[in-house]
C-alpha positions, 0 to 999 in steps of 0.5 A: 507488534509491528505495523502494516505498511499500505501502498498507494498511488492516490487514485480514487480506488486507493484512496477509498481503500485507504480509508477502509483499511485505517478504518478496519486496522486502526491508524496507529497500525499501519504507516500509509506510503503514497508512491507517487509522493515518495517514488523512493519506496516502488524499490521497498514496496516491490521487494516486499512481493507488491505487484500493484496498487493499493496494497496491504504488507501485513507485519508477517509479510503477507501482501495483500492486493486490495482491488487494482488501481494501479501497476507497479509498472505504471508507477514508474 
């Protein structure tokens, strides 16, 4: 099984969601991408359909937007 990818920007909303996601699906099943630390990943996230963070992209390509921390435009 492929890993899910959890994109976030490091804000309190994102960090809280990260802890919940890891708790729910396990650290071994998710790749964590901090877009503030890895701005080169913004384009990949957008191509995957991420419109805001925090967001989880499933192995099937579904994007689950979780709460609202920041829009992708805010990260650019």
